[in-house]
C-alpha positions in Angstrom: -53.1 -207.4 45.4 -54.7 -207.5 42.0 -53.4 -206.1 38.7 -55.9 -204.5 36.4 -53.5 -203.3 33.8 -53.8 -204.8 30.3 -50.3 -204.2 28.9 -48.1 -206.5 30.9 -50.5 -208.7 32.8 -50.3 -211.9 30.8 -47.3 -213.4 32.4 -48.4 -212.3 35.9 -51.9 -213.7 35.4 -50.5 -217.1 34.5 -48.5 -217.0 37.7 -51.5 -216.0 39.7 -53.6 -218.9 38.6 -50.7 -221.2 39.1 -50.4 -219.8 42.6 -53.6 -221.5 43.6 -52.9 -224.7 41.8 -49.6 -225.2 43.6 -47.4 -222.3 42.6 -48.1 -218.9 44.1 -50.0 -215.6 44.1 -49.8 -212.1 45.3 -50.9 -209.6 47.8 -49.2 -206.3 48.7 -49.2 -203.0 50.4 -50.9 -199.9 51.5 -49.9 -196.3 52.0 -51.5 -193.4 53.9 -50.2 -189.9 54.3 -51.4 -186.6 55.4 -50.4 -183.1 56.5 -46.7 -183.3 57.3 -46.2 -186.4 55.1 -44.4 -185.4 52.0 -46.2 -185.6 48.7 -48.9 -188.0 49.8 -52.7 -187.8 50.1 -53.9 -186.9 53.6 -55.8 -189.5 55.8 -56.0 -187.4 58.9 -57.6 -188.7 62.1 -59.7 -186.7 64.5 -58.3 -185.0 67.6 -57.7 -187.0 70.8 -60.3 -187.6 73.5 -58.2 -186.7 76.5 -55.3 -184.6 77.5 -52.6 -185.3 74.8 -51.0 -188.6 75.6 -49.4 -191.4 73.8 -49.0 -195.1 74.3 -45.7 -196.7 75.4 -42.9 -195.4 73.1 -40.1 -197.5 71.5 -39.2 -200.7 73.2 -41.7 -200.0 76.0 -44.5 -201.1 73.7 -43.0 -204.7 74.1 -41.5 -204.4 77.5 -44.7 -203.1 79.2 -47.4 -205.3 77.7 -49.5 -204.7 80.8 -50.0 -201.1 79.7 -52.1 -202.2 76.7 -55.4 -201.1 78.3 -54.2 -197.5 78.5 -56.1 -195.4 76.0 -53.7 -193.4 73.8 -55.2 -189.9 73.7 -53.7 -187.7 70.9 -51.6 -190.4 69.3 -52.6 -191.3 65.7 -51.8 -194.4 63.5 -51.0 -193.9 59.8 -49.9 -196.2 57.0 -47.8 -195.5 53.9 -48.0 -198.1 51.1 -48.0 -198.7 47.4 -51.8 -199.1 47.0 -53.3 -197.9 43.7 -54.5 -194.3 44.2 -57.0 -194.6 41.3 -59.0 -197.3 43.1 -57.7 -199.9 40.7 -55.3 -202.7 41.5 -51.8 -201.7 40.3 -50.6 -201.9 43.9 -47.0 -202.6 43.1 -46.9 -204.8 40.0 -45.4 -201.8 38.0 -44.3 -199.8 41.0 -46.5 -196.9 39.9 -47.4 -195.7 43.4 -44.4 -197.2 45.3 -42.3 -194.0 45.5 -43.5 -190.8 47.2 -40.5 -189.1 45.7 -37.0 -189.6 44.4 -33.8 -188.4 46.1 -30.1 -189.1 45.5 -30.5 -192.1 47.8 -33.3 -193.6 45.7 -37.1 -194.1 46.3 -38.7 -192.5 49.3 -41.4 -194.7 50.7 -42.3 -192.9 53.9 -41.6 -189.4 55.3 -42.9 -187.3 58.2 -42.0 -184.2 60.1 -42.9 -184.0 63.7 -42.6 -186.5 66.6 -43.6 -190.1 66.0 -42.4 -193.7 65.5 -41.9 -196.1 62.7 -43.6 -199.2 64.1 -43.6 -201.7 61.3 -42.3 -202.2 57.8 -43.5 -204.9 55.3 -42.6 -205.6 51.7 -42.7 -208.2 48.9 -41.8 -208.4 45.3 -41.2 -211.1 42.6 -40.0 -213.7 42.9 -41.9 -214.9 45.9 -40.8 -212.2 48.3 -37.1 -212.1 47.5 -36.3 -208.5 48.1 -32.7 -208.6 47.0 -33.5 -206.3 44.0 -34.8 -203.6 46.3 -31.3 -202.8 47.4 -30.5 -200.9 50.6 -33.0 -199.6 53.0 -32.0 -196.3 54.6 -33.8 -195.0 57.7 -33.1 -191.4 58.7 -34.4 -190.2 62.0 -33.9 -186.6 63.2 -31.4 -185.9 60.5 -29.2 -189.0 61.3 -29.0 -192.3 59.4 -29.7 -195.1 61.8 -30.0 -197.9 59.3 -28.3 -198.3 55.9 -28.0 -201.9 54.7 -29.4 -204.3 52.1 -33.0 -204.9 52.9 -32.6 -208.7 52.4 -29.8 -208.7 55.0 -31.8 -206.7 57.5 -34.8 -209.0 57.3 -32.6 -212.1 57.4 -31.0 -211.0 60.6 -27.6 -210.5 59.2 -27.3 -206.9 60.4 -27.4 -208.1 64.0 -29.3 -206.9 67.1 -31.9 -205.6 67.4 -32.6 -206.6 63.8 -32.9 -210.3 64.6 -35.7 -212.9 64.3 -38.5 -212.5 65.2 -38.3 -208.7 65.2 -37.4 -209.3 61.6 -38.4 -212.0 59.2 -37.5 -212.8 55.6 -39.6 -214.4 52.9 -39.1 -217.9 54.3 -40.0 -216.9 57.9 -43.1 -215.0 56.7 -43.9 -217.2 53.6 -43.7 -214.6 50.9 -43.3 -211.3 52.8 -40.6 -209.6 54.7 -41.1 -207.7 58.0 -39.3 -205.3 60.3 -41.0 -204.9 63.7 -38.3 -202.9 65.4 -39.9 -199.7 66.8 -37.9 -196.6 65.8 -39.1 -193.4 67.5 -38.0 -189.9 66.5 -38.5 -186.4 67.8 -38.5 -184.2 64.7 -38.5 -186.2 61.4 -38.2 -189.5 59.7 -37.6 -190.6 56.2 -37.4 -194.2 54.8 -35.7 -194.7 51.4 -34.8 -197.7 49.4 -32.3 -197.9 46.5 -34.7 -199.3 44.0 -38.5 -199.2 43.6 -39.7 -201.8 46.1 -43.0 -202.6 44.3 -45.1 -203.7 47.3 -44.7 -202.3 50.8 -46.3 -200.9 54.0 -44.7 -198.6 56.5 -46.8 -198.2 59.6 -46.2 -195.0 61.5 -47.3 -193.6 64.9 -47.8 -189.8 65.0 -47.4 -188.2 68.5 -49.0 -184.9 69.6 -45.7 -183.9 71.2 -42.1 -185.2 71.7 -42.5 -185.5 75.5 -40.8 -188.7 76.6 -39.6 -189.5 73.1 -35.9 -190.5 72.6 -34.6 -191.0 69.1 -34.1 -194.7 68.2 -30.6 -196.0 69.1 -29.5 -198.8 66.7 -26.8 -199.8 69.1 -29.2 -201.0 71.7 -29.6 -204.7 71.0 -32.8 -205.0 73.1 -31.9 -208.5 74.1 -34.7 -208.7 76.6 -37.3 -207.8 74.0 -35.8 -210.4 71.6 -36.0 -213.1 74.3 -39.6 -212.2 75.1 -40.6 -212.3 71.4 -38.9 -215.7 71.0 -41.1 -217.0 73.7 -44.2 -216.2 71.7 -47.1 -218.6 72.2 -45.4 -220.5 75.1 -45.0 -217.8 77.9 -46.9 -214.8 79.2 -45.4 -211.7 77.5 -46.3 -209.6 80.5 -43.7 -211.6 82.5 -44.3 -214.5 85.0 -48.1 -214.9 85.5 -49.0 -213.6 88.9 -52.2 -213.9 90.9 -54.5 -216.6 92.4 -55.6 -219.3 90.0 -59.3 -220.2 90.0 -59.8 -223.6 88.4 -63.0 -225.4 87.6 -63.8 -228.7 85.9 -67.1 -228.6 84.1 -69.6 -230.1 81.7 -72.0 -228.0 79.6 -75.0 -229.4 77.7 -76.0 -227.9 74.3 -77.7 -224.5 75.0 -76.3 -224.3 78.5 -73.6 -222.3 80.2 -71.1 -222.7 83.0 -69.6 -219.9 85.1 -66.0 -220.8 85.5 -64.8 -217.8 87.5 -66.5 -215.1 89.5 -64.1 -212.4 90.7 -64.2 -209.3 92.7 -62.1 -206.2 92.1 -60.3 -204.0 91.6 -58.1 -206.6 89.9 -57.1 -207.8 86.5 -57.2 -211.2 84.7 -53.6 -212.1 83.7 -54.3 -215.5 82.2 -57.2 -217.5 80.9 -56.8 -221.0 79.8 -59.1 -223.8 78.8 -58.6 -227.6 78.1 -61.2 -229.6 76.1 -60.1 -233.3 76.0 -62.9 -234.2 73.7 -61.6 -232.0 70.9 -59.2 -233.6 68.3 -56.7 -231.6 66.3 -57.4 -230.7 62.7 -56.1 -233.6 60.6 -54.5 -231.7 57.7 -51.1 -230.1 58.4 -48.5 -228.6 56.0 -45.0 -228.4 57.2 -41.3 -228.3 56.1 -38.5 -230.3 57.5 -35.0 -231.9 57.1 -33.4 -235.4 57.3 -30.0 -236.7 58.1 -28.3 -239.9 56.9 -26.0 -242.5 58.3 -23.4 -241.0 60.6 -25.4 -237.9 60.9 -27.7 -236.3 63.5 -29.0 -233.0 64.7 -28.8 -230.8 67.9 -30.7 -227.9 69.3 -31.5 -226.0 72.5 -35.0 -225.8 74.0 -36.5 -223.8 76.9 -37.9 -225.6 80.0 -39.4 -224.4 83.2 -36.7 -224.5 85.9 -39.4 -225.7 88.4 -40.0 -228.7 86.2 -40.6 -232.2 87.6 -39.9 -233.8 84.3 -39.9 -232.9 80.6 -41.7 -234.3 77.6 -40.0 -234.2 74.2 -42.2 -234.6 71.1 -41.1 -235.1 67.6 -43.2 -234.8 64.4 -41.9 -236.8 61.5 -42.8 -238.2 58.1 -43.5 -242.0 58.5 -43.4 -242.9 54.9 -39.8 -243.6 55.5 -39.8 -246.9 57.4 -37.8 -248.1 60.4 -36.2 -244.8 61.4 -34.1 -245.2 64.6 -32.1 -242.5 66.3 -30.6 -242.2 69.7 -31.7 -239.2 71.8 -29.7 -237.5 74.6 -30.5 -234.5 76.7 -27.7 -232.5 78.4 -25.4 -235.3 77.3 -27.4 -238.1 79.0 -29.1 -240.8 76.8 -32.9 -240.6 77.4 -34.3 -242.9 74.7 -34.7 -243.6 71.0 -36.8 -242.2 68.1 -38.5 -245.2 66.4 -40.8 -244.6 63.4 -42.0 -248.2 62.8 -43.4 -249.4 59.5 -44.1 -247.0 56.7 -47.3 -245.1 56.8 -47.5 -242.9 53.6 -49.7 -239.8 53.7 -49.7 -239.6 57.5 -47.9 -237.6 60.1 -46.0 -239.5 62.8 -45.6 -238.3 66.4 -43.5 -239.8 69.1 -43.1 -238.7 72.7 -40.0 -239.3 75.0 -40.4 -238.6 78.7 -37.1 -237.3 80.1 -36.3 -238.3 83.6 -36.7 -235.4 86.1 -33.1 -235.7 87.4 -31.8 -234.8 84.0 -33.7 -231.5 83.8 -34.4 -230.4 87.4 -33.5 -226.8 88.0 -32.6 -226.2 84.3 -34.1 -223.3 82.3 -32.9 -224.9 79.0 -31.8 -228.2 77.7 -29.5 -229.4 74.9 -31.0 -232.1 72.7 -28.9 -234.3 70.4 -30.1 -236.9 68.0 -27.8 -239.5 66.3 -28.6 -241.8 63.4 -28.8 -245.5 64.3 -30.5 -247.1 61.4 -33.3 -246.5 58.7 -34.6 -247.8 55.4 -33.5 -244.4 54.0 -32.8 -241.6 56.5 -34.1 -240.0 59.7 -36.3 -237.0 59.2 -37.6 -234.3 61.6 -40.2 -231.5 61.0 -40.9 -230.2 64.5 -40.1 -230.6 68.1 -42.3 -229.5 71.1 -41.2 -229.5 74.7 -43.5 -229.7 77.7 -42.5 -229.1 81.3 -44.4 -230.8 84.1 -45.0 -228.1 86.7 -47.5 -228.1 89.6 -49.3 -231.2 88.3 -49.8 -229.9 84.7 -47.9 -230.3 81.5 -47.2 -226.9 80.0 -45.7 -226.3 76.6 -42.5 -224.3 77.1 -40.9 -224.3 73.7 -41.4 -225.1 70.0 -38.8 -225.7 67.3 -40.6 -225.7 63.9 -37.6 -226.5 61.7 -37.0 -226.7 58.0 -35.9 -224.4 55.1 -39.0 -222.2 55.7 -37.9 -221.5 59.3 -34.4 -220.1 59.2 -35.0 -217.6 62.1 -36.5 -220.2 64.4 -33.7 -222.6 63.6 -31.0 -220.0 64.4 -32.7 -218.9 67.6 -32.6 -222.5 68.9 -29.0 -223.1 67.7 -30.2 -225.9 65.4 -27.5 -227.8 63.6 -27.6 -230.9 61.4 -24.8 -233.3 60.4 -24.9 -235.2 57.1 -28.0 -233.5 55.8 -29.5 -235.6 53.0 -32.9 -234.0 52.4 -34.9 -230.9 53.0 -38.6 -230.5 52.2 -40.1 -227.1 51.7 -43.7 -228.3 51.9 -45.1 -231.6 52.9 -48.9 -232.1 53.3 -49.9 -235.0 55.6 -52.8 -236.0 57.8 -53.4 -237.3 61.3 -55.7 -240.3 61.2 -58.6 -238.9 63.1 -62.2 -240.1 62.8 -64.0 -237.6 60.4 -67.1 -237.6 62.7 -64.9 -236.7 65.7 -63.3 -233.9 63.7 -66.7 -232.5 62.7 -67.9 -232.6 66.3 -64.7 -230.9 67.5 -65.1 -228.2 64.9 -68.7 -227.6 65.9 -67.7 -227.2 69.6 -64.9 -224.7 68.8 -67.2 -222.7 66.5 -70.4 -222.9 68.5 -69.3 -222.7 72.2 -68.2 -219.2 73.3 -66.1 -217.5 75.9 -68.2 -214.8 77.5 -66.7 -212.3 80.0 -68.6 -209.6 81.8 -66.6 -206.8 83.5 -68.3 -204.4 85.9 -71.7 -205.5 84.6 -70.7 -204.9 80.9 -70.2 -208.0 78.6 -67.3 -207.1 76.4 -66.0 -210.6 75.4 -68.3 -212.9 73.6 -66.5 -215.0 71.0 -66.3 -218.6 69.8 -63.7 -220.6 71.8 -61.6 -221.4 68.7 -61.4 -217.9 67.2 -60.9 -216.3 70.6 -57.7 -218.3 71.1 -56.6 -218.0 67.5 -58.2 -220.5 65.1 -61.7 -220.5 63.5 -61.2 -223.6 61.4 -60.8 -226.2 64.1 -58.0 -227.1 66.5 -54.9 -225.9 64.5 -51.7 -225.2 66.3 -51.5 -221.5 67.1 -48.7 -219.4 68.7 -49.1 -215.7 69.0 -47.8 -213.1 71.4 -51.1 -213.0 73.2 -52.6 -216.4 72.9 -52.0 -220.0 71.9 -53.6 -223.3 71.0 -51.6 -226.4 71.9 -53.3 -229.3 70.1 -50.9 -231.8 71.7 -51.4 -234.3 74.5 -52.7 -232.4 77.6 -52.6 -229.2 75.6 -54.1 -225.9 76.8 -55.8 -223.0 75.0 -54.2 -219.9 76.6 -54.9 -216.1 76.5 -52.6 -213.6 78.1 -54.5 -210.3 77.3 -54.4 -208.0 80.4 -58.0 -207.6 81.5 -58.4 -205.0 84.3 -61.8 -204.4 86.0 -63.0 -202.3 88.9 -65.8 -204.2 90.7 -66.4 -207.6 89.3 -65.7 -210.1 86.5 -67.5 -213.2 85.5 -66.1 -215.7 83.0 -68.5 -218.1 81.4 -68.5 -220.9 78.7 -71.7 -220.7 76.8 -72.4 -223.8 74.7 -74.1 -222.7 71.5 -73.1 -225.9 69.7 -75.1 -229.0 69.3 -72.4 -231.1 71.1 -72.2 -231.6 74.9 -69.0 -230.4 76.4 -67.6 -233.0 78.9 -64.6 -233.2 81.1 -63.4 -229.6 80.4 -61.2 -227.6 82.6 -60.9 -223.8 82.8 -58.4 -221.8 84.8 -58.4 -218.0 85.4 -55.5 -216.3 87.1 -56.3 -212.8 88.5 -54.1 -210.5 90.5 -54.0 -207.0 91.9 -54.1 -204.0 89.6 -57.5 -202.7 88.6 -58.0 -200.2 85.8 -56.1 -196.9 85.8 -57.9 -193.6 85.1 -57.1 -193.9 81.4 -57.6 -197.6 81.0 -60.2 -199.2 78.8 -61.9 -202.6 79.2 -60.8 -205.5 77.1 -63.1 -206.5 74.3 -63.2 -209.5 72.0 -65.9 -208.7 69.3 -67.1 -211.5 67.1 -69.2 -211.6 64.0 -69.9 -214.2 61.3 -72.0 -214.1 58.2 -72.0 -214.1 54.4 -70.0 -211.4 52.6 -72.0 -208.7 51.0 -71.2 -207.5 47.5 -69.8 -204.0 47.5 -69.2 -203.8 51.2 -66.1 -204.4 53.3 -66.2 -207.1 55.9 -65.9 -205.1 59.1 -63.8 -206.6 61.9 -65.0 -203.7 64.2 -67.5 -200.9 63.8 -67.9 -199.1 67.0 -68.3 -195.6 68.5 -66.5 -194.1 71.4 -62.8 -194.2 72.3 -60.5 -197.1 72.3 -57.5 -198.9 70.8 -57.6 -201.7 68.2 -55.0 -204.3 68.7 -55.8 -207.0 66.1 -58.0 -209.8 64.8 -58.4 -213.5 64.2 -60.0 -213.9 60.8 -61.6 -217.0 59.3 -62.3 -216.9 55.5 -64.4 -219.6 53.8 -64.4 -218.9 50.1 -67.3 -219.9 48.0 -65.5 -219.9 44.6 -65.6 -223.3 42.8 -62.4 -224.0 40.9 -64.3 -224.9 37.7 -66.7 -222.0 37.7 -66.6 -218.9 35.5 -65.3 -215.7 37.1 -67.9 -214.0 39.3 -68.0 -210.8 37.3 -66.7 -209.0 34.2 -64.5 -206.8 36.3 -60.8 -207.2 35.9 -59.4 -209.7 38.4 -56.0 -211.0 39.2 -56.4 -213.9 36.8 -57.6 -213.1 33.3 -58.5 -216.7 32.5 -62.2 -217.5 32.6 -61.5 -220.3 35.1 -62.2 -219.0 38.6 -59.4 -218.7 41.2 -60.7 -220.2 44.5 -58.4 -217.9 46.5 -59.5 -214.7 44.8 -61.1 -213.6 48.0 -57.6 -212.9 49.3 -57.4 -210.0 46.8 -59.3 -207.9 49.4 -57.6 -204.8 50.9 -57.8 -203.8 54.6 -59.2 -200.3 55.2 -59.4 -198.6 58.6 -61.6 -195.5 59.0 -60.8 -193.6 62.2 -63.1 -191.1 63.9 -65.5 -190.7 61.1 -62.9 -189.9 58.4 -64.0 -190.2 54.8 -60.7 -191.8 53.8 -58.9 -194.6 55.5 -55.9 -194.1 57.8 -54.8 -197.6 56.7 -55.4 -198.8 53.1 -53.9 -202.1 52.1 -53.6 -203.9 48.9 -54.4 -207.6 49.7 -55.5 -209.9 52.5 -52.3 -211.9 52.9 -50.3 -208.6 52.9 -52.3 -207.5 55.9 -51.3 -210.8 57.6 -47.7 -209.9 56.7 -47.1 -212.7 54.2 -47.4 -212.6 50.4 -48.2 -214.4 47.2 -51.3 -216.2 48.6 -49.3 -217.3 51.6 -46.6 -218.6 49.3 -48.0 -221.9 47.9 -50.6 -222.1 50.7 -47.9 -222.6 53.4 -48.9 -222.1 57.0 -46.7 -220.1 59.3 -46.6 -218.4 62.7 -44.8 -215.3 63.8 -45.4 -213.4 67.1 -47.9 -210.9 65.6 -49.0 -212.4 62.3 -49.6 -215.9 60.9 -51.7 -218.3 58.8 -52.1 -221.3 61.0 -54.9 -222.9 58.9 -55.5 -223.6 55.2 -58.1 -226.2 54.2 -59.2 -227.2 50.8 -62.3 -229.3 49.9 -62.2 -231.3 53.2 -62.6 -231.2 56.9 -65.7 -229.1 56.7 -64.3 -226.7 54.1 -66.3 -226.9 50.8 -63.9 -225.0 48.6 -60.9 -223.0 50.0 -60.7 -221.8 53.6 -58.0 -219.7 55.3 -57.4 -218.9 59.0 -55.1 -216.0 59.9 -54.3 -213.6 62.7 -52.8 -210.2 63.0 -51.7 -208.5 66.2 -50.6 -204.9 66.3 -48.9 -204.4 69.6 -46.5 -201.8 68.2 -48.8 -200.3 65.6 -52.1 -200.3 67.4 -54.9 -198.1 66.1 -56.2 -195.5 68.6 -59.6 -193.8 68.0 -61.5 -191.1 69.8 -65.0 -191.1 68.4 -65.2 -194.4 66.5 -63.5 -196.9 64.3 -64.6 -198.9 61.3 -61.8 -201.4 60.6 -62.5 -203.8 57.8 -61.3 -205.7 54.8 -62.5 -206.4 51.2 -63.5 -209.8 50.0 -62.1 -210.0 46.5 -60.7 -207.4 44.1 -63.8 -205.2 44.3 -65.7 -206.7 47.2 -67.1 -209.0 44.7 -66.1 -212.6 45.7 -68.6 -214.7 47.7 -67.8 -216.3 50.9 -68.6 -216.8 54.6 -66.4 -214.8 56.9 -66.0 -214.7 60.6 -63.7 -212.6 62.8 -62.9 -211.8 66.4 -61.4 -208.3 67.0 -59.3 -207.6 70.1 -59.5 -204.0 71.5 -59.7 -201.9 74.5 -62.6 -199.5 74.9 -63.6 -196.7 77.3 -66.3 -198.0 79.6 -69.8 -197.1 78.5 -71.0 -193.6 79.3 -67.5 -192.2 80.1 -67.0 -188.7 78.7 -63.6 -187.8 77.3 -62.4 -184.3 76.5 -61.7 -183.2 73.0 -58.6 -181.0 72.8 -57.9 -178.8 69.8 -56.0 -180.5 66.9 -52.2 -180.3 67.2 -50.6 -177.6 65.0 -49.2 -178.8 61.7 -45.6 -179.8 61.8 -42.9 -177.7 60.2 -40.0 -179.2 58.2 -37.1 -179.2 60.6 -33.7 -177.9 59.3 -32.2 -181.3 60.1 -34.0 -183.0 57.2 -34.4 -181.1 53.9 -37.6 -181.8 52.0 -37.5 -184.5 49.3 -38.4 -183.7 45.7 -42.1 -183.8 45.4 -43.9 -185.9 42.8 -45.2 -184.0 39.8 -48.9 -184.6 40.6 -51.0 -186.2 43.2 -53.0 -189.3 42.2 -56.8 -189.2 42.4 -58.4 -190.0 45.6 -59.7 -193.5 46.2 -63.4 -194.1 46.0 -65.6 -193.1 48.9 -66.0 -196.1 51.2 -69.2 -198.0 51.1 -71.7 -198.0 53.9 -70.5 -200.1 56.9 -71.4 -203.7 56.9 -72.6 -205.3 60.1 -74.2 -208.6 59.2 -76.6 -209.9 61.9 -76.1 -213.1 63.7 -78.3 -215.9 62.3 -81.9 -215.3 63.1 -81.4 -211.7 64.2 -82.0 -208.4 62.7 -79.1 -206.0 62.5 -79.4 -203.4 65.2 -78.8 -199.7 64.4 -75.9 -198.3 66.4 -76.2 -194.6 67.4 -73.4 -192.4 66.5 -71.4 -190.6 69.2 -72.3 -187.0 69.7 -70.5 -184.0 71.3 -72.0 -181.7 73.8 -70.5 -178.2 73.5 -72.3 -177.2 76.7 -70.2 -179.8 78.6 -66.9 -178.7 77.3 -66.8 -180.9 74.2 -67.3 -184.2 76.0 -68.2 -187.2 74.0 -71.4 -189.2 74.7 -70.4 -192.8 74.2 -73.3 -195.1 73.3 -73.8 -198.0 75.6 
């Protein structure tokens, strides 16, 4: 978010510059409304391509991950937010556009009549995402209040199931933003109100063509199965136990070559794809938070393991600048070893592994770990624990506890407790002592070698290995609902996207880097279940290039029908710290010194089915990634559907400031009928230089398939169960017309022109989808 006001900006501008230098900076929210949305400007989407249908409703969006390929017909995705309707940058600093209307309850931030679902809520405000001053959040569905509690209590998990981590997250969990990912469907109407002006917010809303199969959200359903699934993010298949026959191949690939790692016949679907590259070393720079206990103290926690394990490996990350740390370790009450840090090594990260005997963990689905202080030059610290289970000849990561004051939800979910705490660290930056040449070679492999998958003769996946699995800046630790990168010993890169196909599928590794790939292993697990009649093919669409002044960076610009589920985004800013500002336009920082993170001021904008105005309009890049304030001091974080696993500054291949982030939208996916242009600005007015790359995840109708275009659904009426709120006195001006789509070519190629989809009235309104 960027504030272009001149009356009260001085204090905020000082904060924003400090944000980059070690304090913080902002980003915020986006709102979209249309017919049936009280008092807000319309951002309507085009009619559906098939008989009116909708995706999974309510908890089924998380319970039935395997249904993701199903195209969503008449469903629409909308967003309310506090974005500046004038096209400026007062996206919440003054709360100018944060209330659609005022009622006796307070500030209305979202409202709709007709069937639909609240799929996601995000907010932030000063200071650093503490939303205490927002007061209560009240959610009314079908004329009944289903939630009325302080917003800070809801996002902190104090209201109880289903509002628990990671279906909610506070400003520590999401480093500067707060989120609610509990799906709340309704049949007639919804309204979301907060006591006080929230400043920055998003409310993402699904709009259904009818109420068939829709039951009003029940706040008394704790959805414990969904919570358990979400807490396994990045370590387990969200579809359930991976089924099918594994096809494994060890391979080498010379520069410029390729290796077919799986050739499959259908109908079937790929349930898991994983890859191991022993030659790649992890990114050296890691920022983490942690805790320490003193004499007489210790810690305890619970970790998941595979019940079929033939042994468990326990891994601890610690700060070795404290010398001679010794602590006893027991698992399920049985002593299994000692943590020993050795001599002091300032500036580095320390890692120690303890192999737990198989007889201690056999048949167990979880273990209780206890550490007790033995001796130290000061204290015993801990920043993170990983657990790997040995199953079927492989080590597989089965749980992670990233602990510290910035991880209250993760600590609570693992039953973490500490005795005699003597220290907590919000942010510690350390390095792993890897050879810089090896780091550079590893980064080149992950950026230059690609995963390529061809389904039924159509190549729909063609993306760099690193970005496909979640990191475009090297081997950073990644945990998302749909993929993971485990940079530890024997770690796998894993993807769980459901990928149905009818006749055939070929999975290749194409080495476009200058480094030979040696000793690699790929495994593809495919099982029964080809595409249904309404299913699309899985796509991973990659692009990389220089940002273009005045044009959004488009994650996806495509015709036809499909559903957009998210993106991995790599941003390499080209803004030197000591340079003058790039233009005379008002920026977030008034000082003439440049802000190297000013590229994060860009807003996401999604244009659906050729609409002139966006269905989603955000107010800042880190807001889209459900964080805030420039990722709150540059802290990295991981949540199931959003995260910032990488931030590099002036080293490890990053010249100035570089950010890696991901956003998945399992609950708030964006369906489209005739096309989608989903992009994001780079800087306050698309005016900051940089090199961007992105990999978009989506499902698309197979090339050439025609889909019927039904008439638009009738406009909803205000139901008697929910009286209309007071309307604002005037509607703000419309935002500027979007710029022409930006599709930078790959290096050495000319940008191809993409034909627009056309309708054929003589064929009953079918769409011709370009190949």
